[in-house]
GUMAR-324174 format. One record per residue (C-alpha): y, z negated, x. Coordinates in steps of 0.001 Angstrom, whole numbers, plus 500000, padded with zeros to 6 digits. Layout:
   north      up    east
       Y       Z       X
...
***
This chain:
   north      up    east
  814084  236660  141861
  813253  237869  138371
  812535  241738  140256
  809907  239731  142436
  808168  237709  140092
  808147  240660  137548
  806246  242767  140196
  803940  240080  141522
  803143  239715  137608
  802166  243316  137217
  800218  243612  140299
  798163  240487  139460
  797988  240366  135691
  795789  237077  135928
  798409  235308  138311
  800508  231994  137145
  803724  231402  139103
  805672  227913  138543
  809222  228395  139600
  812251  226424  139680
  815638  227510  138919
  819190  226952  138348
  818341  229458  135373
  816241  231099  133187
  814750  234214  134748
  814296  236120  131614
  811012  238029  132228
  808266  238823  130018
  805699  235425  129235
  808180  233177  130624
  808104  229832  129875
  810637  227388  129967
  810642  223678  130967
  814016  222167  131130
  813952  218973  133823
  816149  216261  132377
  817568  213289  134131
  815372  210393  135280
  813958  207773  132650
  815749  205003  132956
  812961  202990  134865
  812701  205466  137095
  816534  206176  137357
  816734  202206  137975
  814310  202372  140785
  815755  205197  142912
  818822  203351  142668
  816944  200204  143826
  815016  201513  146806
  818267  203426  148128
  821000  199972  147733
  818661  198311  149699
  818902  200777  152515
  822166  200659  152302
  822398  196544  152096
  819474  195211  153501
  818169  192306  151042
  819612  193435  148164
  816902  193152  145303
  816998  194223  141304
  817093  190804  139636
  817433  189937  136368
  821140  189325  136332
  822253  193244  138336
  819527  194976  136384
  821926  195977  133295
  824531  196916  135482
  822411  198611  137663
  821028  200520  134361
  824424  201273  133362
  825476  202761  136223
  822132  205020  136027
  822881  205853  132588
  827312  206870  133220
  825332  209220  136077
  823438  210840  133559
  819947  209887  135298
  820841  212403  137720
  818729  211540  141132
  821391  212823  144038
  824209  211139  141944
  822012  207724  141846
  821021  208231  145680
  825108  208555  146044
  826305  205656  144311
  823545  203296  145399
  824779  204124  149051
  828041  202903  148258
  826347  199288  147897
  827091  198282  152022
  830191  198265  150644
  830385  197526  146820
  828296  195688  144076
  827121  196812  141706
  829653  195708  139078
  832459  197289  141439
  830020  200867  141476
  830476  201036  138030
  834054  200141  138063
  834280  203152  140037
  832752  205411  137977
  835745  207010  136141
  836531  208609  139065
  833277  209179  140178
  834162  212292  142251
  836185  210075  144782
  833254  207559  145204
  830066  209263  145450
  831360  211279  148085
  828901  210110  151474
  826019  211406  151701
  823132  211927  154134
  825141  213317  156975
  821860  215732  158122
  821238  217171  154614
  822839  220414  153920
  826664  220603  152999
  826322  221349  149176
  824216  217962  148892
  826332  215833  150661
  828502  214945  147396
  828409  215278  143836
  831364  217586  144115
  829918  219843  146323
  826850  220046  144396
  828908  220941  141099
  831463  223503  142800
  828367  225437  144197
  826829  225830  140537
  830509  226663  138897
  830927  229093  141844
  828318  231353  140567
  829368  231237  136860
  831327  234197  136181
  834937  233680  134737
  834094  233263  131015
  831750  231234  131680
  833997  228316  133652
  836845  229224  131547
  835043  228082  128463
  832646  225455  130068
  835846  223834  131348
  837186  223838  127617
  833946  222226  126390
  835018  219182  128532
  837258  218060  125424
  834476  217128  123299
  832807  213862  123141
  829557  212835  122412
  829017  216689  121246
  829607  219341  119218
  828496  222135  116777
  828978  225700  117463
  831148  226179  114939
  833510  223703  116818
  833443  225300  120166
  833964  228511  118634
  836888  226861  116630
  838714  225054  119955
  837739  227306  122772
  838972  230542  120743
  841892  229835  122546
  840820  229955  126232
  839195  233108  125746
  840078  235344  122315
  837538  238474  123528
  834876  236549  124863
  831625  236530  122362
  831337  232514  122498
  827925  232857  121517
  826515  234716  124764
  828765  232366  126937
  827618  229329  125382
  823810  231123  125511
  824171  231242  129083
  825846  228261  129940
  823059  226394  128031
  820457  228959  130784
  822440  227316  133591
  822131  224153  132620
  825674  223295  132317
  825181  222403  128744
  822312  220680  126683
  820615  221768  123391
  819526  220089  121589
  817816  219906  117896
  818716  217248  115344
  815620  215884  113692
  817503  216484  109844
  819547  219533  110972
  818494  222871  110812
  821604  223528  113408
  821530  222761  117001
  824333  220234  118569
  825160  220526  121587
  826704  218777  124608
  827520  218250  128862
  826317  215719  130782
  829182  213047  131390
  829295  214373  135530
  829408  217696  134383
  831890  216891  131406
  834010  215199  133874
  834336  217984  136175
  835370  220290  133634
  838400  217997  132436
  839435  218090  136095
  839376  221995  135870
  841185  222036  132553
  843540  219744  133681
  844081  221685  137089
  844555  224872  134634
  847291  222846  132677
  845566  223236  129220
  844766  219518  128270
  847506  219467  126067
  846882  222863  124451
  842937  221979  123971
  843325  218349  122464
  845930  219954  120442
  843298  222409  118789
  840578  219817  119179
  842341  217410  117090
  843329  220630  114175
  839570  220912  113853
  838418  217230  112932
  841704  217093  110863
  840534  219370  109082
  836104  218002  108864
  837615  214619  108070
  839649  216326  105087
  836226  217990  104035
  834406  214691  104389
  836776  212797  102094
  835869  214245  098744
  832011  214198  099972
  832169  210623  100993
  832408  210222  097138
  830086  212908  095780
  826576  214133  095673
  826908  214927  099354
  827317  211486  100834
  824423  211502  102579
  825160  214919  104618
  828552  213532  105716
  827312  210211  106604
  825194  212076  108922
  827876  214636  110151
  830309  212025  110300
  827705  209636  112857
  826971  212670  115136
  830749  213464  115035
  832512  210042  115387
  833366  210171  119169
  834713  213329  118567
  837024  212166  115587
  837749  208449  117843
  838751  211389  120275
  841217  212904  118189
  842628  209797  116915
  843586  208644  119862
  845059  212086  120493
  847352  211465  117890
  848340  207735  118502
  848927  208912  122267
  850992  211255  121339
  853127  210051  118186
  851454  212308  115854
  851663  208903  112989
  851075  211211  109781
  848278  213051  111491
  846939  209744  112642
  846933  208259  109514
  845686  211769  107925
  842696  211099  109581
  841779  208143  109394
  842582  207487  105520
  840291  210340  105078
  837221  208779  106838
  837704  205607  106222
  834877  204808  103679
  832520  206012  106947
  833946  202789  108296
  832769  200630  105068
  829514  202132  104754
  828264  202023  108261
  829788  198407  108746
  832002  199193  111160
  834566  197013  109422
  836387  196189  112537
  836914  199188  114253
  837829  201162  111460
  840476  198499  110974
  841985  198761  114006
  842656  202553  113932
  844176  202038  110502
  846322  199191  111127
  847742  201131  114204
  848400  204573  112207
  850626  202100  110223
  852435  200980  113122
  852589  204196  114711
  855813  204985  112766
  856879  206728  109171
  854073  208414  107158
  854315  210164  103287
  853874  208148  100321
  851080  209648  099826
  849145  209073  103413
  850535  205824  103586
  848682  205239  100069
  845697  206125  101535
  845719  204285  104307
  846860  201281  102810
  843749  201001  100957
  841438  202132  103394
  842959  198475  105130
  842681  197196  101852
  838519  197585  101517
  837573  196980  104755
  840314  193929  104766
  839181  192022  101405
  835352  192620  102864
  835903  191219  106240
  836846  188129  104411
  840450  188262  105145
  841879  188295  101538
  845602  187937  102441
  845596  191257  104534
  844233  193072  101181
  846593  191318  098969
  849471  192522  100969
  848000  196128  101714
  846662  196064  098007
  850558  195626  096601
  852050  197828  098725
  849522  201086  097719
  850132  199798  093798
  853816  200033  094261
  853671  203332  095750
  850913  204998  093316
  853131  203396  090015
  856038  205447  092019
  854472  208305  092427
  853080  208768  088415
  849429  208767  090678
  846934  207275  088001
  843927  207686  089732
  845380  205840  092753
  847015  203057  090490
  843794  202432  089192
  842009  202146  092375
  844953  199428  093803
  844114  197702  090824
  840509  197791  091074
  840938  196042  094402
  843205  193934  093610
  840689  192144  090958
  837998  192265  093318
  840268  190280  095604
  840769  187723  093353
  837052  187111  092569
  836901  185902  096454
  839328  183144  095305
  837753  182552  092314
  840693  183668  090378
  838967  184552  087225
  841325  185388  084640
  843148  187344  086717
  840667  189429  087852
  839775  190282  084456
  843520  190668  083570
  843386  193490  086635
  840335  194881  085738
  841026  195703  082273
  844414  197584  083263
  842674  199390  086103
  839762  200636  083326
  842122  201276  081137
  844070  203784  082852
  841087  205104  084795
  839719  206312  081066
  843136  207431  079801
  843414  209538  082764
  839825  210881  083481
  839238  209110  086727
  835609  208960  086638
  835018  207506  090016
  837553  204835  089803
  835803  203732  086272
  832937  203179  087629
  834273  201234  090382
  836399  198766  087918
  832821  198451  085805
  830714  197616  089012
  834126  195115  089890
  833793  194030  086576
  829788  193343  087037
  830316  191068  090147
  833281  189506  088302
  830618  188857  085021
  827950  187187  087979
  830720  185257  089838
  831106  183827  085581
  827596  183622  085232
  827345  186109  082326
  824224  187547  082977
  824125  189967  080174
  827633  191272  080908
  826764  191705  084651
  823653  194187  082914
  826182  196402  081089
  828742  196534  083134
  826427  198317  085820
  824717  200580  082999
  828198  201880  081896
  829109  202223  085460
  826261  204513  085606
  826914  206787  082749
  830813  207180  084303
  829324  208292  087813
  827133  210631  086721
  829220  213302  087027
  830286  212276  090647
  826995  211203  092432
  828445  208258  094238
  825015  207202  095765
  826690  204411  096989
  828012  203401  093240
  824264  203634  092266
  823211  201489  095042
  825254  198885  094097
  824719  198653  090578
  821086  198179  091112
  821522  195538  093342
  824201  194175  091147
  821665  194177  087792
  818984  193351  090127
  820710  189962  091085
  821385  189334  087228
  818049  189819  086382
  816705  187556  089127
  819068  184661  088569
  818562  185201  084450
  814817  184884  085188
  813694  188506  084102
  811868  188606  087715
  810158  192299  086977
  813116  194442  086356
  814642  192025  089260
  811981  193733  091840
  812252  197187  089907
  816327  197264  090515
  816056  195933  094068
  813728  198418  094999
  815757  201489  093948
  819145  199143  096123
  816737  199104  099348
  815614  203084  099130
  819186  204619  098291
  821048  201903  101019
  817879  203149  103566
  819346  206258  102822
  822516  206080  103950
  822164  203423  106344
  824679  201116  104653
  824978  198110  105994
  826676  195573  103739
  824215  197042  101084
  821243  196667  102870
  822477  192937  104003
  823091  191671  100455
  819633  193354  099280
  817967  191430  102196
  819477  188168  100368
  818285  189229  097166
  815220  189904  097936
  814468  186665  099837
  815978  185306  096654
  813201  186933  094751
  809997  186107  097333
  810998  182454  097351
  810347  182313  093528
  807481  184208  094264
  806133  182003  096673
  806502  184244  100269
  808233  181584  101632
  807468  182883  105223
  808794  186296  104237
  811601  185582  102495
  813042  183430  104928
  812647  186607  107698
  814752  188037  104582
  817323  185556  104170
  817784  186119  108091
  818234  189500  108503
  820468  189363  105530
  822868  187136  107728
  822325  188775  110766
  823508  192643  109543
  826018  190438  107625
  827460  189044  110683
  826828  192276  113057
  829288  194149  110195
  831928  190948  110685
  831982  190862  106502
  832523  187721  104284
  830566  186614  100958
  831398  186127  097667
  831419  182481  097125
  828751  182739  094092
  826378  184291  096619
  826721  181459  099427
  825776  178905  096841
  822495  181382  095965
  821832  181544  099531
  821950  177501  100414
  819664  176886  097258
  816923  179536  098515
  817039  178129  102168
  816988  174440  100739
  813337  175611  099825
  812205  177597  102341
  812887  174457  104095
  811321  172220  102354
  807954  174267  101893
  807746  175402  105244
  809355  172318  107315
  812552  173038  109002
  811355  174521  112188
  808798  176597  110746
  811812  178082  108146
  814302  178324  111311
  811559  180402  113216
  810674  182537  110331
  814563  183222  109856
  815372  184262  113941
  812544  186423  113315
  814437  188083  110355
  817319  187880  112223
  816058  190015  115178
  814463  192659  113406
  815120  196270  112915
  816233  197074  109222
  813803  199819  108898
  810693  198512  108868
  811851  195519  107333
  812723  198003  104078
  809346  199363  103885
  807741  196034  104130
  810434  195164  101528
  809234  197497  098750
  805328  196920  099363
  806380  192860  099204
  808424  193355  096117
  805922  195699  094014
  802912  193488  095089
  801894  190511  092313
  803467  187171  092834
  801264  184689  095072
  800441  181134  095177
  801356  179566  098583
  803309  180528  101742
***
């Protein structure tokens, strides 16, 4: 085909041709337009049309539409696959078809008898294209099926080197992209491409990998690669590279889940604990408290862990549990982590555990005990030069001071924390210091300084996508707007903050509960219950991104009278 097109173009210089092909022709002047699956609406309509032919009377009702959309998404919007799935509606309901997609090649077998053999089943379609790959391309494609949710070139090279050590991975990957076996995607914020397999092709490759008997070897290499990545992330999540690491871990989260599952399924408790312990700050920052805690608890229950790994996992459980409001489990885990740190002579670990014990006791409003624990944590951190632990001890001292209604000390602690954390560069900590400072200024009556601090908190937490930080900043923004007479906007921000907190499944300090109740009562008194509730629900349903922009604008605006 390529030679034919070249001859035509040379003989007819003004000729323009549209060609469809399973891969690029690689001729001069070629412009490639890759065809993706059907968009959701078109895919759903195609399914409905073919389902009605298979089962007269089928209608796309609001009740079945979500299940149909789920089936189409699982089939990557591929028209043939959707047609084959819809043809099964003569014997199955939509939910049954969706359930059976785990074995899609068995489900999607019966096509039209008058069609070409290679178009009669989903397997036959892919078999035909797969058989046209070179042996090296088939081998690497099968290996790539071990990745979940995409991969980088470096990951593919590291994991699949076992399969074809003499092969140039860049060339093979390029050819697989050309032949549409691999999708290449350029993220908006990253210079490097990511790659992924359509779920149907990934399922096919996984079957071939099992046939080769290489699943265990590839999953082991996959787990090792992401274990190394997690180890690098553990330090990065505390420092100036925090935003970049959050983005990287978000992109690789499905792979990290797969690695964790593999370690746990195969009895590798130490590896599971090391990985989960390394990335728990990611779960904390992104609001995945329930999921993160489940992985950490499973790692603890999986078997014996070395003391350093067990300590790290216990502190992960502590962090997520206390923010969920489970003080009992947080206290138990933190006490074990403290004992292990003392036994190991780990001053930084000890300070970390004491910090959280001091934080936990604040939820029960045992302020004197919290004061003693945080004083010890601060002293240990100062003596050992543990800057990160010292900075967070001062953050928790600031929350203690807010609980005690000591606004001056709360503000002073945030400034001292900022100074301690300057060499570390922990952006999340800077966000919490701005938020706490804003809260102290607000309740102390300095609304101008409160606005300055809250604007900084909004910017930082939005950059990190920090769900809990955003929820609390939205709440305080609502308080400030209430004082400025913007009750309608205040209600929306209070609703948005509560919704984010509910989404993450976190608890809230008693003093914040009191502040929220006071603000809601004032908003309802001014707007009326129905209007206040409507505005609250409007905020609760809003995406947080435009709210950040609105919050920055409203906080900067001058106070106005009215609603």
